[in-house]
C-alpha positions, 0 to 999 in steps of 0.5 A: 515879190519882183526881183531886183535889177541884175547886179554886176555880179549876177551878169558875171555869173550868167556870162560864166554859166554860158561859158561852162555849158558851152553855149553860144550867145548868138542865137538858139542852139538847136543841137540836142545832145543824147544823155542816156542817164536821163529819165525819159518820162520825167518832167521838171517844172522850173520857174517862179511862184505862179508855177509853184502854185502861189494863190491856189488852195494848198499851192495846188496850181496850174502845174499841179492840176496839169500833172494830175491830168497826166496821171489820169490819162496814164490811168485810162491808157491815153498817155504815158506814165509821166512823173513831174517834179516842181522846183519853182521858187517865188520871185525867180526870173531868168537871172535866178534860174541861171544861178541855180540851174546846176544845184536844182535842175541837174540832180533831177535827171529828167529829160524835160524841162519846163521854163515858166517865168513872167516879165513881171519878175523880170522887172518889166514894170519898173525898168522897161525894154532893158528887162525885155532884152534880158529875158530874151538873152538869158532865156536863149541861154537857158534853152541852149544849156538845156539842149547841151545837157540832153534836155527837152526845153518847153517854154510857157508864154509870159502872162498878166499882172494887175499893175501892168500898164499899156507899155508893160502889156506891149512888151508881154505881147511882143515877147510872146510872139518871139516865144511863139517863134522859137524852135521849142514847144510853148504854152500860151498862158496869156490867152487863158486869163488876159482881160484884154488890157494885160491884167487878170480876168475879173474873178480869176486872181488872188492878188496882183501877181497871182491867180486864184484856183479858178485862174490856175485852172484856166492856165493848165487847160492851155497846156496841150495834154498829149504834148509830152506823149508826142514829144516822147514819140519823137514827133518834130515841131511843125513847119508851115505848108502853104502849097496844099488845100482841100476842095469841098465840091459835088462829090465831098460836099456832105462830108466833114472833117471832125476834130476833138480837143483832148480833155477839159477845154475853156479858152481856144482859138481856131483858124482856117484859111478859105476861098469860097465863091458862094454862101454856105456853112464853114465850121460847126462848133459843138458845145457841152450843152448839146447845142451847135454854133457855126461859121457861115458865109451869108448870101451877101458874101459876109461871114457870120457867127452864131454860137451854141448860146445863140449869140451872133456876129455879122461880118464886115469883110467880104470873102466871096471875091476869089481870094484867100482869106484867113478866119480866126475865131477865138474865145476867152473863157475867163473874161467871157468873150468870143471875137471873130477876125478876118484877115486881122480885121475884127468883125465883131465880138460877143459876151459868152462862155462856151465849152467846146467839145468838137469842131467840124470843118466842111461845107455842106450847101452853097457852092465850092469851098477851098480850105487850107491850114486849119489850126486849133489852139488851146488859148485865146488870141489877141490882135497882135497874134491875129496879125501875125497869123494873117502874115502867114506865121505859124504860131505854136504855143498851145497848138493842138492841131495843125492840119495843112489839108493836104488834097489832090493839090499836094505832094503828100495827099494826107488830108488827115495829117496833124502836124501839131506836137499833139496825139490828136487826129482828125477824121472824116464823118 
């Protein structure tokens, strides 16, 4: 159910809430207030019908699936003993969250709050840009209110509806870029279930506004499994480092950097900035089938993709020109598609479904390779996001790995560091 347009009374209430909480209206309040009364291992999901679980059997939706994963991680010793509470209500939008913030959130005394809303309930389809602006204004206030009360806010990106138009989809993508750049952890739900037009991927929806069991599962995979462990450990949000890089030459040409995503993974994006002067393999992707796909530079200087399913893409942008190039490989599991970008130019796409278990970066053949800023996301990415990455913006939603690759040319010289808010590591092999 979509909410009605904000009323004068509701707007008055929103302004009053911001005043009572001591929130300034001129942007995010990055100050974090200490509150010793909060449970440091408790998470509250605070949103609408999809995070409540509507569309899934017994309402066991993506937030409940993620909570079960947290329990499994605690049981096997890989994660902390998290407690979760779901205070999501169907039809809610930013106005309604503000209206029940004191009543429903504060009594939980939880350190972490996940704001999980959509532009659908905000009224984007009916009213356009004013609802886009309303979401931004009110979410900024919700984040500041959380921090003023000692909570750590997390924000989920907006997702799909089957009745979204091209204009609606434009605002969803634009808003998600804004969320990506907030100074809060965030989750890219759109990239888990998008069909490429802002609608649910076929066979992954219950009705126009809600995913089914399979759709909820895809959305749950987009949450970094160790995100809350990293936050509890005090790991800060990542900042872009662009002065470092790692060189594969004669001494290291047989060594690869290995990264294994945590737990189940479907949709993903990996991005690496490279400078190469000859042919050779750049990246290997090991699949659950035991087969391996790869990115490589061919003899003509173009990048090729060959998947574990033997699908292939031959690039159209020459990269052996002495310049840095950003290679982006993105996989949408739900819609069954892998796309390859070079500097935001689409090189091609193939139809396939992959379950990637490990990625190995390096060059074992050919001439020298320089690489920097290796990124791995638990979600697919669209052209809008690929352009942002190419513009050297550090997108953070669903980011599980950010390795600047600090080699001998950097101040830190820590090639294995992972700055993403996760506990994942990379290793030489």
